[in-house]
Short mmCIF file of the C-alpha atoms (twelve columns), coordinates in Angstrom:
data_MODEL
# 
_entry.id   MODEL 
# 
loop_
_atom_site.group_PDB 
_atom_site.id 
_atom_site.type_symbol 
_atom_site.label_atom_id 
_atom_site.label_alt_id 
_atom_site.label_comp_id 
_atom_site.label_asym_id 
_atom_site.label_seq_id 
_atom_site.Cartn_x 
_atom_site.Cartn_y 
_atom_site.Cartn_z 
_atom_site.pdbx_PDB_model_num 
ATOM 1   C CA . MET A 1   138.156 141.106 93.884  1 
ATOM 2   C CA . TRP A 2   140.315 144.164 93.993  1 
ATOM 3   C CA . ILE A 3   137.880 146.006 96.047  1 
ATOM 4   C CA . LEU A 4   138.006 143.857 98.852  1 
ATOM 5   C CA . GLY A 5   142.106 143.733 98.676  1 
ATOM 6   C CA . TYR A 6   141.721 147.641 98.590  1 
ATOM 7   C CA . LEU A 7   139.317 147.738 101.468 1 
ATOM 8   C CA . LYS A 8   141.509 145.148 103.648 1 
ATOM 9   C CA . MET A 9   144.700 147.267 102.981 1 
ATOM 10  C CA . THR A 10  143.061 150.695 103.740 1 
ATOM 11  C CA . THR A 11  141.383 149.479 106.769 1 
ATOM 12  C CA . THR A 12  144.349 147.909 108.060 1 
ATOM 13  C CA . GLN A 13  146.516 150.641 107.315 1 
ATOM 14  C CA . GLU A 14  144.302 153.683 108.712 1 
ATOM 15  C CA . GLN A 15  143.193 151.871 111.858 1 
ATOM 16  C CA . GLY A 16  145.462 149.255 112.843 1 
ATOM 17  C CA . HIS A 17  144.292 146.490 115.102 1 
ATOM 18  C CA . THR A 18  140.528 147.815 114.659 1 
ATOM 19  C CA . GLY A 19  141.024 147.313 110.719 1 
ATOM 20  C CA . GLN A 20  141.536 143.786 111.213 1 
ATOM 21  C CA . ILE A 21  138.426 143.260 113.165 1 
ATOM 22  C CA . ILE A 22  136.502 145.070 110.256 1 
ATOM 23  C CA . GLU A 23  138.412 142.668 107.770 1 
ATOM 24  C CA . GLN A 24  137.369 139.602 109.890 1 
ATOM 25  C CA . SER A 25  133.782 140.598 110.017 1 
ATOM 26  C CA . PHE A 26  133.419 141.648 106.205 1 
ATOM 27  C CA . GLU A 27  134.622 138.357 105.257 1 
ATOM 28  C CA . GLN A 28  132.667 136.574 107.714 1 
ATOM 29  C CA . LEU A 29  129.615 138.778 106.540 1 
ATOM 30  C CA . LEU A 30  130.159 137.633 102.978 1 
ATOM 31  C CA . ALA A 31  131.164 134.227 103.385 1 
ATOM 32  C CA . PRO A 32  127.897 132.619 103.546 1 
ATOM 33  C CA . TYR A 33  126.495 134.223 100.550 1 
ATOM 34  C CA . VAL A 34  129.669 133.411 98.432  1 
ATOM 35  C CA . ASN A 35  129.286 129.770 99.609  1 
ATOM 36  C CA . PHE A 36  125.675 129.667 99.101  1 
ATOM 37  C CA . LEU A 37  126.317 131.152 95.463  1 
ATOM 38  C CA . THR A 38  129.078 128.822 94.620  1 
ATOM 39  C CA . PHE A 39  127.035 125.822 95.767  1 
ATOM 40  C CA . GLY A 40  124.175 126.888 93.439  1 
ATOM 41  C CA . ILE A 41  126.618 127.137 90.421  1 
ATOM 42  C CA . ASP A 42  127.980 123.977 91.202  1 
ATOM 43  C CA . ILE A 43  124.577 122.437 91.395  1 
ATOM 44  C CA . ALA A 44  123.675 124.075 88.298  1 
ATOM 45  C CA . ALA A 45  126.747 122.505 86.482  1 
ATOM 46  C CA . GLY A 46  125.816 119.118 87.926  1 
ATOM 47  C CA . LEU A 47  122.479 119.316 86.487  1 
ATOM 48  C CA . ILE A 48  123.741 120.555 82.950  1 
ATOM 49  C CA . ILE A 49  125.960 117.452 83.001  1 
ATOM 50  C CA . GLY A 50  123.241 115.102 83.880  1 
ATOM 51  C CA . ILE A 51  120.966 116.341 81.496  1 
ATOM 52  C CA . SER A 52  123.118 116.369 78.759  1 
ATOM 53  C CA . SER A 53  123.950 112.968 79.510  1 
ATOM 54  C CA . PHE A 54  120.534 111.535 79.701  1 
ATOM 55  C CA . LEU A 55  119.673 113.400 76.581  1 
ATOM 56  C CA . ALA A 56  122.502 111.682 74.629  1 
ATOM 57  C CA . LEU A 57  121.685 108.318 76.213  1 
ATOM 58  C CA . ILE A 58  118.071 108.714 74.760  1 
ATOM 59  C CA . SER A 59  119.149 109.940 71.481  1 
ATOM 60  C CA . PHE A 60  121.891 107.034 71.391  1 
ATOM 61  C CA . PHE A 61  118.977 104.456 71.727  1 
ATOM 62  C CA . LYS A 62  116.816 106.299 69.033  1 
ATOM 63  C CA . ILE A 63  119.510 105.851 66.430  1 
ATOM 64  C CA . LEU A 64  120.034 102.033 66.880  1 
ATOM 65  C CA . ARG A 65  117.488 101.150 64.116  1 
ATOM 66  C CA . LYS A 66  119.070 103.445 61.364  1 
ATOM 67  C CA . SER A 67  121.611 102.315 59.135  1 
ATOM 68  C CA . THR A 68  125.179 102.221 59.985  1 
ATOM 69  C CA . ASN A 69  126.104 105.271 58.067  1 
ATOM 70  C CA . GLU A 70  123.439 107.169 59.302  1 
ATOM 71  C CA . GLN A 71  124.494 106.044 62.887  1 
ATOM 72  C CA . THR A 72  127.695 107.281 62.369  1 
ATOM 73  C CA . ILE A 73  126.570 110.912 61.720  1 
ATOM 74  C CA . ASP A 74  123.799 110.697 64.409  1 
ATOM 75  C CA . LYS A 75  126.524 109.389 66.975  1 
ATOM 76  C CA . GLU A 76  128.778 112.419 66.192  1 
ATOM 77  C CA . THR A 77  125.938 115.020 66.582  1 
ATOM 78  C CA . ILE A 78  124.925 113.232 69.793  1 
ATOM 79  C CA . ARG A 79  128.645 113.680 70.935  1 
ATOM 80  C CA . LEU A 80  128.833 117.079 70.087  1 
ATOM 81  C CA . ARG A 81  125.479 118.104 71.864  1 
ATOM 82  C CA . LEU A 82  127.035 116.185 74.898  1 
ATOM 83  C CA . ALA A 83  130.227 118.120 74.354  1 
ATOM 84  C CA . ARG A 84  128.525 121.438 74.455  1 
ATOM 85  C CA . GLY A 85  126.652 120.607 77.715  1 
ATOM 86  C CA . MET A 86  130.091 119.363 79.225  1 
ATOM 87  C CA . LEU A 87  131.721 122.775 78.275  1 
ATOM 88  C CA . LEU A 88  128.842 124.849 79.616  1 
ATOM 89  C CA . ALA A 89  129.124 122.907 82.847  1 
ATOM 90  C CA . LEU A 90  132.910 123.379 82.947  1 
ATOM 91  C CA . ASP A 91  132.499 127.242 82.272  1 
ATOM 92  C CA . PHE A 92  129.953 127.349 85.448  1 
ATOM 93  C CA . GLU A 93  132.392 125.359 87.263  1 
ATOM 94  C CA . VAL A 94  135.327 128.315 86.532  1 
ATOM 95  C CA . GLY A 95  132.883 130.693 87.481  1 
ATOM 96  C CA . SER A 96  132.350 129.237 90.873  1 
ATOM 97  C CA . ASP A 97  135.815 128.508 91.434  1 
ATOM 98  C CA . ILE A 98  136.759 132.346 90.752  1 
ATOM 99  C CA . LEU A 99  134.032 133.384 93.302  1 
ATOM 100 C CA . LYS A 100 135.729 130.923 95.895  1 
ATOM 101 C CA . THR A 101 138.912 132.821 95.587  1 
ATOM 102 C CA . ILE A 102 137.225 135.539 97.593  1 
ATOM 103 C CA . LEU A 103 137.154 133.443 100.944 1 
ATOM 104 C CA . VAL A 104 140.853 131.909 100.168 1 
ATOM 105 C CA . PRO A 105 142.799 132.673 103.408 1 
ATOM 106 C CA . SER A 106 145.954 131.154 102.523 1 
ATOM 107 C CA . VAL A 107 148.428 131.337 99.635  1 
ATOM 108 C CA . THR A 108 148.661 127.354 99.418  1 
ATOM 109 C CA . GLU A 109 145.098 127.170 99.072  1 
ATOM 110 C CA . LEU A 110 144.964 130.024 96.507  1 
ATOM 111 C CA . THR A 111 147.791 128.215 94.594  1 
ATOM 112 C CA . ILE A 112 146.003 124.956 94.596  1 
ATOM 113 C CA . LEU A 113 142.819 126.821 93.449  1 
ATOM 114 C CA . ALA A 114 144.365 128.560 90.709  1 
ATOM 115 C CA . VAL A 115 145.923 125.107 89.256  1 
ATOM 116 C CA . VAL A 116 142.343 123.776 89.357  1 
ATOM 117 C CA . VAL A 117 141.100 126.735 87.712  1 
ATOM 118 C CA . GLY A 118 143.960 126.522 84.975  1 
ATOM 119 C CA . ILE A 119 143.249 122.700 84.340  1 
ATOM 120 C CA . ARG A 120 139.584 123.670 83.609  1 
ATOM 121 C CA . ILE A 121 140.204 126.492 81.687  1 
ATOM 122 C CA . VAL A 122 142.594 123.939 79.340  1 
ATOM 123 C CA . LEU A 123 139.918 121.317 79.234  1 
ATOM 124 C CA . SER A 124 137.473 123.986 78.224  1 
ATOM 125 C CA . TRP A 125 139.590 125.170 75.602  1 
ATOM 126 C CA . SER A 126 140.446 121.611 74.284  1 
ATOM 127 C CA . LEU A 127 136.600 120.655 74.315  1 
ATOM 128 C CA . SER A 128 135.926 123.620 72.121  1 
ATOM 129 C CA . LYS A 129 138.592 122.721 69.798  1 
ATOM 130 C CA . GLU A 130 137.021 119.372 69.373  1 
ATOM 131 C CA . ILE A 131 133.283 120.722 69.276  1 
ATOM 132 C CA . ASP A 132 134.690 123.033 66.665  1 
ATOM 133 C CA . ARG A 133 136.443 119.910 64.698  1 
ATOM 134 C CA . HIS A 134 133.298 117.800 64.890  1 
ATOM 135 C CA . SER A 135 130.824 120.499 63.743  1 
ATOM 136 C CA . THR A 136 133.142 120.722 60.655  1 
ATOM 137 C CA . ILE A 137 133.062 117.071 60.173  1 
ATOM 138 C CA . ILE A 138 129.130 116.943 60.361  1 
ATOM 139 C CA . LYS A 139 128.843 119.900 57.981  1 
ATOM 140 C CA . ASP A 140 131.318 118.268 55.540  1 
ATOM 141 C CA . HIS A 141 129.247 115.140 55.573  1 
ATOM 142 C CA . LYS A 142 126.228 116.404 55.288  1 
ATOM 143 C CA . GLY A 143 127.272 118.612 52.187  1 
ATOM 144 C CA . GLU A 144 128.262 115.411 50.845  1 
ATOM 145 C CA . LYS A 145 124.738 113.814 50.778  1 
ATOM 146 C CA . LYS A 146 123.287 116.748 49.224  1 
ATOM 147 C CA . ILE A 147 125.654 117.039 46.409  1 
ATOM 148 C CA . GLY A 148 126.468 113.168 45.865  1 
ATOM 149 C CA . PRO A 149 125.179 111.034 43.267  1 
ATOM 150 C CA . LYS A 150 121.045 109.915 43.854  1 
# 
């Protein structure tokens, strides 16, 4: 991204009006590729969420026949897998938003995009903390099953 800024600055400074034409044509040349790439990343994120949700639903129906205690641990495992899928999809979306900053023409749109990226980063961070907490709970509970009375 800093390369684009440098190219814009040097071509505009060195060539005046001609530099603006080069700058516009470079952005116009780059725009379809960036849009295509971000569209593909957004689709991948949607597929990850869809597949994770579908697998979680199937796993949920499979555990309904088990005892209540086993269901509790299995539900935590399902939540953990679903959260990992959502976290991966959020990471894809943050990457897509960062790529979109290449094409943002105004400061207002750039500010909005920065806020959206910030919110997604905070969501990713809180989701990863929740995953860590659930992983610890599951490990502790499985350890109790092995150590406990027979």
